[in-house]
C-alpha positions as CSV (number, residue, x, y, z in Angstrom):
1,X,0.0,0.0,0.0
2,X,2.8,2.5,1.0
3,X,4.7,1.7,-2.2
4,X,1.6,2.3,-4.4
5,X,1.1,5.7,-2.7
6,X,4.7,6.6,-3.1
7,X,4.7,5.6,-6.7
8,X,1.6,7.7,-7.3
9,X,3.0,10.7,-5.5
10,X,6.3,10.5,-7.5
11,X,4.4,10.3,-10.8
12,X,2.2,13.2,-9.9
13,X,5.2,15.3,-8.9
14,X,7.0,14.6,-12.2
15,X,3.9,15.4,-14.3
16,X,3.1,18.5,-12.4
17,X,6.7,19.8,-12.5
18,X,6.9,19.3,-16.2
19,X,3.7,21.2,-16.8
20,X,4.7,24.1,-14.5
21,X,8.1,24.3,-16.2
22,X,6.6,24.5,-19.6
23,X,4.2,27.2,-18.5
24,X,6.9,29.2,-16.7
25,X,8.8,29.4,-20.0
26,X,5.8,30.8,-21.8
27,X,4.9,33.6,-19.4
28,X,6.5,37.0,-19.7
29,X,6.5,40.2,-17.6
30,X,5.9,42.5,-20.6
31,X,3.7,42.4,-23.6
32,X,6.7,43.1,-25.8
33,X,8.5,39.9,-24.6
34,X,5.3,37.9,-25.4
35,X,5.1,39.4,-28.9
36,X,8.7,38.5,-29.5
37,X,8.1,34.9,-28.6
38,X,4.8,34.8,-30.4
39,X,6.6,35.8,-33.6
40,X,9.2,33.1,-33.1
41,X,6.6,30.3,-32.8
42,X,4.3,31.5,-35.5
43,X,1.5,33.2,-33.5
44,X,-0.1,36.5,-34.5
45,X,-1.5,37.6,-31.1
46,X,-0.6,37.7,-27.4
47,X,-2.9,37.4,-24.3
48,X,-2.8,38.5,-20.7
49,X,-3.0,35.8,-18.0
50,X,-3.1,36.9,-14.3
51,X,-1.1,40.0,-14.9
52,X,1.5,38.3,-17.1
53,X,1.7,38.0,-20.9
54,X,1.7,34.9,-23.0
55,X,2.2,34.4,-26.7
56,X,-0.7,33.5,-29.0
57,X,-4.4,34.3,-28.7
58,X,-4.9,31.8,-25.9
59,X,-3.2,28.8,-24.2
60,X,-4.8,26.3,-26.6
61,X,-3.1,28.0,-29.6
62,X,0.1,28.4,-27.7
63,X,0.3,24.6,-27.0
64,X,-0.6,23.8,-30.6
65,X,2.3,26.0,-31.8
66,X,4.7,24.6,-29.3
67,X,3.9,21.0,-30.4
68,X,4.9,22.0,-34.0
69,X,8.4,23.0,-32.8
């Protein structure tokens, strides 16, 4: 039982950390920085998310463009 819980916790940590890292690389302090990244990955818009800026019109488009890289 303990080993199953530990395995689950480790898997959850790895999956969560990867997602957080991916998002941290796509969030910028300024709109200009987001525009620069948007142009690099083929987006023609940026959007604001909780006071930070992200490339592309929304996160769905951002993830689609990143998968193409």
